[in-house]
C-alpha positions as CSV (number, residue, x, y, z in Angstrom):
1,X,-15.7,1.3,-16.4
2,X,-14.9,-1.7,-14.2
3,X,-14.3,-0.6,-10.6
4,X,-12.5,-3.1,-8.5
5,X,-12.9,-2.8,-4.7
6,X,-9.4,-2.6,-3.4
7,X,-7.5,-2.3,-0.1
8,X,-5.1,0.6,0.1
9,X,-2.7,-1.3,2.4
10,X,-2.9,-1.7,6.2
11,X,-5.6,-3.1,8.5
12,X,-5.8,-2.8,12.3
13,X,-3.5,-5.3,14.0
14,X,-5.7,-5.8,17.1
15,X,-9.3,-5.6,18.1
16,X,-11.7,-6.1,21.0
17,X,-11.5,-9.4,22.9
18,X,-8.6,-11.6,23.8
19,X,-8.6,-13.4,20.5
20,X,-7.8,-10.2,18.6
21,X,-5.1,-9.1,21.1
22,X,-3.0,-12.2,20.3
23,X,-0.4,-10.3,18.2
24,X,0.0,-7.4,20.6
25,X,0.5,-9.9,23.5
26,X,2.9,-12.1,21.5
27,X,5.1,-9.0,20.7
28,X,5.2,-8.1,24.3
29,X,6.0,-11.6,25.4
30,X,8.8,-11.9,22.9
31,X,10.3,-8.6,24.2
32,X,10.2,-10.0,27.7
33,X,11.8,-13.2,26.6
34,X,8.8,-15.3,27.4
35,X,7.9,-16.4,23.9
36,X,9.9,-17.3,20.8
37,X,10.0,-16.1,17.2
38,X,7.9,-19.1,16.3
39,X,5.2,-18.1,18.7
40,X,5.2,-14.6,17.2
41,X,5.0,-16.0,13.7
42,X,1.9,-18.1,14.7
43,X,0.2,-14.9,16.1
44,X,1.1,-13.0,12.9
45,X,-0.3,-15.8,10.7
46,X,-3.6,-15.9,12.7
47,X,-4.1,-12.1,12.4
48,X,-3.2,-12.1,8.6
49,X,-5.9,-14.7,8.1
50,X,-8.4,-12.6,10.1
51,X,-7.4,-9.4,8.2
52,X,-8.0,-11.1,4.8
53,X,-11.3,-12.7,6.0
54,X,-12.6,-9.3,7.2
55,X,-11.6,-7.5,4.0
56,X,-13.4,-10.1,1.8
57,X,-16.5,-10.2,4.0
58,X,-16.7,-6.4,3.7
59,X,-16.8,-6.8,-0.1
60,X,-13.3,-6.2,-1.2
61,X,-11.9,-8.0,-4.2
62,X,-8.3,-6.9,-4.1
63,X,-7.0,-7.5,-0.6
64,X,-3.7,-7.2,1.3
65,X,-2.3,-9.1,4.2
66,X,-3.2,-6.0,6.3
67,X,0.6,-5.3,6.5
68,X,0.0,-7.2,9.8
69,X,3.7,-8.3,10.2
70,X,5.0,-4.7,10.1
71,X,5.8,-2.8,13.2
72,X,6.3,0.2,11.0
73,X,6.5,0.8,7.2
74,X,10.1,1.8,7.1
75,X,12.1,-0.7,9.1
76,X,10.2,-3.8,8.0
77,X,11.7,-3.7,4.6
78,X,14.9,-1.7,5.1
79,X,15.9,-3.8,8.1
80,X,16.0,-7.0,6.0
81,X,18.6,-5.6,3.6
82,X,22.3,-6.4,4.0
83,X,24.3,-3.4,5.2
84,X,21.4,-1.8,7.2
85,X,21.1,-1.6,10.9
86,X,18.1,-0.1,12.7
87,X,18.7,2.9,14.9
88,X,16.6,5.2,17.0
89,X,12.8,5.4,17.0
90,X,11.4,8.6,15.5
91,X,7.9,9.9,14.7
92,X,6.4,9.5,11.2
93,X,4.7,12.7,9.8
94,X,1.5,10.9,9.2
95,X,1.3,9.3,12.6
96,X,3.1,6.5,14.4
97,X,6.8,5.9,14.7
98,X,9.6,4.1,12.9
99,X,13.1,2.9,13.5
100,X,15.7,4.8,11.4
101,X,17.6,2.6,8.9
102,X,21.3,3.4,9.1
103,X,23.3,2.4,6.1
104,X,26.8,1.0,7.0
105,X,27.3,0.3,3.3
106,X,25.3,0.1,0.2
107,X,22.1,-1.9,1.0
108,X,21.6,-5.1,-0.9
109,X,18.8,-7.7,-1.1
110,X,20.2,-11.1,-0.2
111,X,16.9,-12.8,0.7
112,X,13.2,-12.3,0.0
113,X,11.7,-9.2,1.7
114,X,8.0,-9.9,1.1
115,X,7.8,-12.8,-1.2
116,X,7.2,-15.4,1.6
117,X,4.6,-13.1,3.3
118,X,2.8,-12.7,0.0
119,X,2.7,-16.4,-0.7
120,X,1.2,-17.0,2.8
121,X,-1.5,-14.4,2.1
122,X,-2.3,-16.0,-1.2
123,X,-2.7,-19.4,0.5
124,X,-4.8,-17.9,3.2
125,X,-7.1,-16.3,0.7
126,X,-7.3,-19.6,-1.3
127,X,-8.3,-21.5,1.8
128,X,-11.3,-19.3,2.4
129,X,-14.7,-20.0,1.1
130,X,-15.4,-17.7,-1.9
131,X,-18.4,-15.4,-1.3
132,X,-21.3,-15.6,-3.8
133,X,-20.6,-13.7,-7.0
134,X,-16.9,-13.3,-6.2
135,X,-15.6,-16.5,-8.0
136,X,-12.4,-15.6,-10.0
137,X,-12.5,-12.0,-8.7
138,X,-10.4,-12.2,-5.5
139,X,-6.7,-11.6,-5.4
140,X,-3.9,-10.4,-3.1
141,X,-1.9,-7.2,-3.6
142,X,1.7,-7.0,-2.4
143,X,2.7,-3.6,-0.8
144,X,6.2,-2.2,-0.6
145,X,7.4,1.1,0.9
146,X,8.9,3.1,-2.0
147,X,12.6,3.8,-2.5
148,X,12.3,7.5,-2.2
149,X,10.6,7.2,1.2
150,X,13.2,4.7,2.4
151,X,15.9,7.1,1.3
152,X,14.3,10.1,3.0
153,X,13.9,8.4,6.3
154,X,17.3,6.7,6.4
155,X,20.7,7.8,7.5
156,X,24.2,6.7,6.5
157,X,27.5,5.9,8.2
158,X,29.0,5.1,4.8
159,X,30.0,8.4,3.1
160,X,29.1,6.8,-0.3
161,X,25.5,6.6,0.9
162,X,25.4,10.1,2.4
163,X,23.4,11.8,-0.4
164,X,19.7,11.3,-0.8
165,X,20.2,10.4,-4.5
166,X,22.7,7.6,-3.6
167,X,20.4,6.1,-1.0
168,X,17.3,6.3,-3.3
169,X,19.2,4.6,-6.2
170,X,20.4,1.8,-3.8
171,X,17.0,1.1,-2.4
172,X,15.5,1.2,-5.8
173,X,17.8,-1.5,-7.0
174,X,17.0,-3.7,-4.0
175,X,13.3,-3.2,-4.3
176,X,13.3,-3.9,-8.1
177,X,14.8,-7.3,-7.3
178,X,11.9,-7.9,-4.9
179,X,9.4,-6.8,-7.4
180,X,10.9,-9.2,-9.9
181,X,10.6,-12.1,-7.4
182,X,7.0,-11.2,-6.5
183,X,6.1,-11.1,-10.2
184,X,7.8,-14.4,-10.8
185,X,5.9,-15.9,-7.9
186,X,2.6,-14.9,-9.6
187,X,1.9,-11.5,-8.1
188,X,-0.5,-9.6,-10.4
189,X,-0.8,-6.5,-8.2
190,X,2.1,-4.7,-6.6
191,X,1.7,-1.4,-4.8
192,X,4.5,1.0,-3.9
193,X,3.8,3.4,-1.1
194,X,5.6,6.7,-1.2
195,X,5.0,8.4,2.2
196,X,7.6,11.2,2.0
197,X,6.7,14.4,0.2
198,X,9.2,15.3,-2.5
199,X,10.9,18.6,-2.0
200,X,10.3,20.8,-5.1
201,X,10.9,19.8,-8.7
202,X,14.3,18.0,-8.0
203,X,12.5,15.9,-5.4
204,X,9.8,14.9,-7.9
205,X,12.4,14.1,-10.5
206,X,14.2,11.9,-8.0
207,X,11.0,10.2,-7.0
208,X,10.4,9.3,-10.7
209,X,13.9,8.1,-11.3
210,X,13.9,5.9,-8.2
211,X,10.6,4.2,-9.3
212,X,11.9,3.4,-12.8
213,X,13.8,0.2,-11.8
214,X,10.6,-1.2,-10.2
215,X,8.6,-0.3,-13.3
216,X,11.2,-1.9,-15.5
217,X,11.0,-5.1,-13.4
218,X,7.3,-5.2,-14.0
219,X,7.7,-4.7,-17.7
220,X,10.2,-7.5,-17.8
221,X,7.8,-9.8,-16.1
222,X,5.0,-8.9,-18.6
223,X,7.3,-9.7,-21.5
224,X,7.6,-13.2,-19.9
225,X,3.8,-13.6,-19.8
226,X,3.1,-12.1,-16.4
227,X,0.2,-9.7,-15.8
228,X,1.6,-7.6,-13.0
229,X,0.1,-4.1,-12.4
230,X,2.3,-1.6,-10.6
231,X,0.4,0.9,-8.4
232,X,2.2,3.9,-7.0
233,X,0.4,5.3,-4.0
234,X,1.2,8.9,-3.2
235,X,0.4,9.2,0.5
236,X,1.6,12.8,1.3
237,X,0.1,16.3,1.1
238,X,0.7,18.7,-1.8
239,X,0.2,16.3,-4.7
240,X,-2.2,18.7,-6.4
241,X,0.6,21.3,-6.6
242,X,2.6,18.9,-8.8
243,X,-0.4,17.3,-10.6
244,X,1.2,17.9,-14.1
245,X,4.2,15.8,-13.0
246,X,2.1,12.7,-12.3
247,X,2.1,11.8,-16.0
248,X,5.8,11.3,-15.9
249,X,5.8,8.8,-13.0
250,X,6.4,5.2,-14.2
251,X,3.3,3.6,-12.9
252,X,0.4,1.6,-14.3
253,X,-2.0,3.0,-11.6
254,X,-1.8,6.0,-9.3
255,X,-3.2,5.8,-5.8
256,X,-4.6,9.2,-4.8
257,X,-6.1,10.5,-1.6
258,X,-9.3,12.1,-2.8
259,X,-10.9,11.9,0.6
260,X,-8.9,14.5,2.5
261,X,-7.1,16.4,-0.3
262,X,-9.9,18.6,-1.8
263,X,-7.4,20.4,-4.1
264,X,-6.4,17.0,-5.6
265,X,-10.0,16.0,-6.0
266,X,-10.6,19.3,-7.8
267,X,-7.7,18.7,-10.2
268,X,-8.9,15.2,-11.1
269,X,-12.5,16.3,-11.7
270,X,-11.4,19.3,-13.8
271,X,-8.4,17.9,-15.7
272,X,-8.8,14.1,-15.7
273,X,-6.1,11.7,-14.9
274,X,-3.0,10.6,-17.0
275,X,-3.3,7.1,-15.5
276,X,-5.9,4.7,-14.2
277,X,-6.4,5.5,-10.5
278,X,-7.0,3.9,-7.2
279,X,-9.7,6.3,-6.1
280,X,-9.2,6.8,-2.3
281,X,-12.6,8.3,-1.5
282,X,-12.9,7.1,2.1
283,X,-11.0,8.8,4.9
284,X,-8.6,6.3,6.3
285,X,-7.8,8.1,9.6
286,X,-10.9,9.9,10.7
287,X,-13.3,7.4,12.4
288,X,-16.4,9.4,11.5
289,X,-18.4,7.7,8.8
290,X,-19.0,9.5,5.6
291,X,-22.4,9.8,4.0
292,X,-22.9,7.1,1.5
293,X,-24.9,9.2,-1.0
294,X,-22.4,12.1,-0.8
295,X,-19.6,9.7,-1.7
296,X,-21.6,8.3,-4.5
297,X,-22.1,11.8,-6.0
298,X,-18.4,12.4,-5.5
299,X,-17.5,9.2,-7.4
300,X,-20.0,10.0,-10.2
301,X,-18.3,13.4,-10.7
302,X,-14.9,11.6,-11.1
303,X,-15.7,8.8,-13.4
304,X,-16.3,10.8,-16.6
305,X,-12.8,12.3,-16.2
306,X,-10.9,9.0,-15.9
307,X,-9.3,6.7,-18.5
308,X,-11.7,4.0,-19.6
309,X,-11.4,0.3,-18.8
310,X,-10.5,-0.4,-15.2
311,X,-10.1,1.5,-12.0
312,X,-9.8,0.8,-8.3
313,X,-12.0,2.0,-5.5
314,X,-11.2,2.0,-1.8
315,X,-9.9,3.9,1.2
316,X,-7.4,6.8,0.8
317,X,-4.8,4.9,2.7
318,X,-4.1,2.1,5.2
319,X,-6.7,1.7,8.0
320,X,-4.5,0.7,10.9
321,X,-5.1,4.0,12.7
322,X,-8.8,3.2,13.1
323,X,-10.6,0.9,15.6
324,X,-11.1,-2.5,13.9
325,X,-14.8,-2.5,13.6
326,X,-14.8,1.0,12.2
327,X,-12.1,0.0,9.6
328,X,-14.4,-2.9,8.5
329,X,-17.4,-0.5,8.3
330,X,-15.3,1.9,6.1
331,X,-14.6,-1.0,3.7
332,X,-18.3,-2.0,3.6
333,X,-19.1,1.7,2.8
334,X,-16.9,1.5,-0.3
335,X,-18.8,-1.5,-1.5
336,X,-22.2,0.3,-0.9
337,X,-21.0,3.3,-2.9
338,X,-20.1,1.2,-5.8
339,X,-23.5,-0.5,-5.7
340,X,-25.2,2.9,-5.8
341,X,-23.1,4.2,-8.7
342,X,-23.6,0.9,-10.6
343,X,-27.3,1.4,-10.4
344,X,-27.0,4.9,-11.9
345,X,-24.4,4.4,-14.7
346,X,-22.4,7.4,-15.6
347,X,-21.9,8.2,-19.3
348,X,-18.2,7.7,-20.2
């Protein structure tokens, strides 16, 4: 099996030294009225380039822009939709905060949400020197927050958007249009992050329905000659309890947290997987470093249970909660684990 070293999303937006504090300082200065939006954009661009450089130098092949421009994973997308205003700040279950999207009417996409950011990241990667042995292997993955999550963490002033189902359907339509634009712009890897745990069987069914328009947009792009792969990353606890439902999700790849969810790891090793996987084997929140050999053994137990062909290997989720140097070390750890397993091939 070919294992591609892949980011799972975010990367720290700051680091030690004044140079790596440029984005934090720019945001503060803009809030005080001392700098402009153009100044903030310059700082974002600088930190996007650094995030990509550090991912590549750590050994990754499928990188992101580090989600560097996002203050939070909810408002960054929802706030760009027509009919949405951003309300109060609230805590996210997994850590951090977000501003609540409030729907004054049905949200609609009138302009690109991520397409411009994706294009910048691709240009930044292209401007880098290619490490030895990586020619033709490096690419950028676009990452969107999923429609079910946006629906769960939003509210509505419009009675027509009061139900979770109506909000999920509206966000799905808007995000499907963005997926189509990304694919048309050449994106070959698009990840959808679902952060909100579905509530029971009805919640899982709604999650699947809300992802269907995005999957359909990818399929339409493939019919036109595109090679886009849709990854659905399930970043909430309790996935193992609904493991049999994963086969019904409209995704080319499933992103699973196999680092912190021991029950989910047990299900994959015992039952296999209905889809190719992003194997999240490195803890993305705990700064303690895992033992390389232990992770290699864990990976070797997984591989015989997976569909043949291609898989992805990386952290279990975004790394923005970690100190910058530790995030980079975690990515390098993933690369070392692959090297160990490659030297001891597992029969498939």
